[in-house]
N, C-alpha and C positions, 0 to 999 in steps of 0.2 A: 380390763387389763390391757395395756397397750403393748403390742408386740412389734417393735421397730424392725424395719426391713434391713437396716445396716447401721453401723456406727462409723461416721465419716469425720475426718479431720480436715478443716478448711484453713489453709495457710495463705494469708495475704496481708500486706502492710497497710492496705487501704481499709479504714474502718467501715466505710460505706459499702464496699463490695462484700466484706466479711458479713456484715449485718444482713445485707440483701440475700446472699446465698444461704445463710443460716435460716432466715425467716422462710424462704421458699422451700428449702429442703425439710424443715420441721413440718411444714404444712403437707408435705408429701410422705410423711411417716418415716423420716430418717432421724436418727439421734446424732446431734452435731456437737463437736468440740472445735474451738477455734484457736488459732495461733497467729500472732501478729508479726512473726519473723521466723526465719529458718531455724535460728537458735532456739526459739521458744518451741517450735515443732519438734526439734531434736530431743528436748527434755520430755515432751509428752509421749513420743513413740517409745521411749525407754520404759514407760509406765503402763501404757494402754495398748492393747492389740486392736488396731482399727481394721475395718473391712475395706476402706478405700481412703485415699488422700487426694484432695483437690489443692493443687500447689501453684502459686504464682511464680513466674520465672524471675522477674525483675524486682528485687527487694534490697533495701539497704543491708549492709553487712554481708552475710553469706547469701548467695543467690539461690533460687530454686534449683537450678541445675547442679550447683555444688552440693546442695543438700541431697538431691536425688542420687548423684554419683557416690556420695559418702554412705548413704543409708539404704539404698534399694535392696541390696543383697541381704542385709542384716534384718530388715523388717519384713521382707517378702510380702509386700502389700501393693495392690494395684494403684497407679497414680494417673490422675488427669491433670495436665498442665494448663494453666491459664496464661495466655500470651497476648501481648499487644500486637496490633497490626504492624507488619513489616519485620517481625521477628522470625522470619522463615529459617534463618540459620540456627537460631536457638531451638526452634521446634524440631528440626532435624537432629540436632545434638541431643535434645531431650529424649527423643525416641531411641537414639543410639545407646544412651546410658540406661534405658529401662522404662521410660514412660509408656503407659498403655494407650494413651490417647491425648489429644490436646484440643483446646477450644479457644479461638481468638476472642479478645475483648473488642467491643462490647458483644455480649452473647445473649441469646434468648434463654431464659430460665428453663423453658420446656425442652430445649435442645440439651441442656446440661442434664436434666432428669433422664432423658432417653439414653444419653451416653453412659450415665451411671448405671442404669438398669441393664444395659447391654453388657457392660463389663462384669457386673455382679452375677449375671446369669451364667457367665462362663467360669468365674473364679470363686464365687463365695461358697464356702462349705462350712457347716457348723463344726466347731472344734469341740469334741467331746470332753476335753479337759476343762472346758468352761461350764460343764454340767457335772456337779459333784453330788454324791449322796452319802449320808452318814446317819446312822440310826433311822429315825423317821423323818429326816429332813433332806430336802433336795434344793440346791441352789442352781438356778438356770440363768446364767449370764447372757445367753443368747436371747431368751424370751423376757429377761428382766423380771423374773418371778422367783420367790422363795415358797416352796411347799413345806408345810410343817403339820404333820398329822393330817387332818382333813381341812386345814386352813391354807389360804393362798394370799401372799403378800407381794405387792409390787415393789420393785427395786428402782429407785430414782437414779439419775446420772451420778450424783455425788456418791451414793452408796455403791454403785457399780464400780466406780474407780477404786474405792477402798477395797472392796471384796476381790476385785480382779488382782490387785497387788498381793493381798494376803493369801488368796488361794494358790497363787503361783509360788508363794514362799511360806508354806505351812510351818508353824513353829518358830518363825522369825518374829522378833519383837520390833514394832515400829513406834518411834517416838511421836509425840503430838506435833512437834514442829515439822517432822517429815510428812505426816499425814496432811498437815495444813498446807504444805507446799504442793502436794498432789491435787488438792481440791481448791486451792487459792483462797484459803481461810486462815487468818492469822490470830484468831482468838481461841485460846485453849478451851474456854467454856463452850464455845460453839461446837468444837470438835467432840467434846464429851457428850453433848446433846445428840450429835449424829450417831455416835457409838451406842448410846443408850437406846436410840430408836432402832438401830440395827439389831441389838440384843433382843428387843421385843419381837422381832420377826424371826430370829434364828433360834433363840433359847427356849427350852421347855419351861424353865424357871429363870426369867431374866434377872431376878435379884440375886440368884446364885448361879452365875454363868459357868457353863461347862466348856464351851467352845471359844467364844469371844471373850477373852480374859484380860484383865488389867495386870500389868507387871509393874509393881510399885517402883517409882523412880525411873522407869524406863519408857513405858508406853503401853501398847496393846498388842496382843498376839491372837492368832486364830489356830486352835488345835483341832484338826480334822482327821488325824491319822490314828 
């Protein structure tokens, strides 16, 4: 069972940099979600609680600094800025509005890892609200594991995103298209398959679900209270 060190959001409009950072951080035991713009990142931080954000400053549309200024207090998440050479003014402004560190491009991946681990060692604390217990079931979103009786099931990234949203809103019904937007899947059948797989991990009797239920004509709901 993989126990990721942290869940990190990488925000950059450059596909190459996003893919490079994601690949390297994955290899160093970090769970990665990416966003190609500040606007895209804004939607993701509404849904997911990240441990750290790696944020490019210069992007089309809303800049990284504008995103940081708008969201830092709301999300309360450490931020590392990625900056181009010569952007000293932007680096200073970024630190003034709440960035925790910055790294000029091009950068050495090993240096990025060191900066990430340095920040997380000071700021990362497990959120007990992400570990919930009911009956003989324990869902641990920190360790990405579901314990059911004497069994243990791994939670993948897609399942984590769904569970994180549902656990924070117990009893609230979520439509298939809403869930699809969360996990970037637009086929209802695929969403049904994911929910069925989750039920097998959570429910004592998946064919007669007690917790992760279907609300006909509406969507899915998690009853844990």
